N, C-alpha and C positions, 0 to 999 in steps of 0.2 A: 174226850172233853176238851172243848174250845176254852181257852184261858184269855187269849188275847188275838186281836188282829186287826188290819186294816187293809182297806183297798188304796192304792194310790192314785190320788186324783192328777191327772195331766191335761192340758190344753186340749179343747175339743179337736182340734187339728191331727193330734197324735191317735193313731188307730190302736194302740195297744198300751196296755197297763200291767201292772202287777199286784199281787196280794201277798202280804205276808202276815202269817198267824203262827201262834203257839198253841200246842195241842199238847194235853197232858194223856198219858194213857195208863188207866186204873185197872187194866185188865190183862190179859195175856199179850204175848209180842204180837204186832200187828204191822201192817204196812199200809200207807196211803198209797194208793194206785191210780186213782183217777180224780179230777174234779170238774163238775159240770157248773158251768156260770152261764145262765140264762141271758144276760147281757152282752156277754161275748161270744164269736163264732166258736171259739176253740179256748180251751185252758190246757196249759201244758206244766208239766213238773219239770222244773229247772233246777240244775246245780252250777255252780261256778266252779271251774277247773283251771290250773293253772299249767299252761302250756308254754315252754320257753319264755317264760317270765311275763307270758300275755294271759290276762285273764278271759277267760271264753266261757260263754253259756252253753251248756249242754242239756238235752233233753234227757230226761231219765225216765225208767219205767214206773219206778214208785221210791218211796222213802220208808225204810224200815223203823219202826218206832219200838223200843224194848219194852218189855213189861215193866210197868211202874215207871216207865221213862218219859221223855218229853221230846216232842219234835219243835225246833226252833226254825221258821223260816223268816230270814230276814234280809235287809236290803244288801248285806255283805256276804251272804251265802245262799242256801237253797231258797227258791222262792218258786211261786204259782205264776206264770207267765200267762195274760191274758190278751188273746190276739183276736182280733178284729171286732172291735168293741162295737155292738149294735147300736148303744144308745150313749149320750154323754154320763160321765161321772159327774154327779152334784156333790160338791164336799158338803159333808155332814148329813147327806143321806145314806140310808142303808141300802145295802144291795145283800141279795140272796145267793148263797153258794151251796152246792151239795158235795160233800166230801166222799168218796167211795173207798172202803179198805178191801185188804185181800180177802176177808172171811166173808164178804159179801154185805155186811153192815153199810149203812148210809148215815151221814149224819148232815142235817140241814142245819148252815149256819147263817148269820146275819152279820155283815161286816160294815162298820163305819168306813164312809171314804173320807180319806185325809190326804192333804197336800204333802204331808211328809210326816214320819215316825214322831208321835208326841214326846217321845223320849230322844229325840235326834238332837243332839248338840251341834249339828253342823253349822247353824245359824248363828249360833251363841258362843263360837269359841272365845271370843275376847271377853265373855262375862264368867268372873269365876263363881263357882257355886259351891259355897259353902255348907258342909254337911254336919 
């Protein structure tokens, strides 16, 4: 079940983008094994690993999701890399993607295109949030 997510809007000259989603699994343990995005030539599952103090991206075969657990794909960790965009990503539009799981189930999702994560504080570090 998709909880939240968005696709990163980048300048039209940039051929790649990335999608970040949060999925909750209400059933048995499963594994996200593939993503199909009609607006990109290829969608890859990527993880960030640290090698010799350098953060590198590495393509992985899948992301395990525990039973009644969740999978969080974020800018600071695992994410879906969208390679070779076939059309420009328009901010505030919605794009369709298909998630494929190891047990053969597929889930169609629709994600908004955003310039940055709504919850991102990067641009507002000088503002203090009072809770």
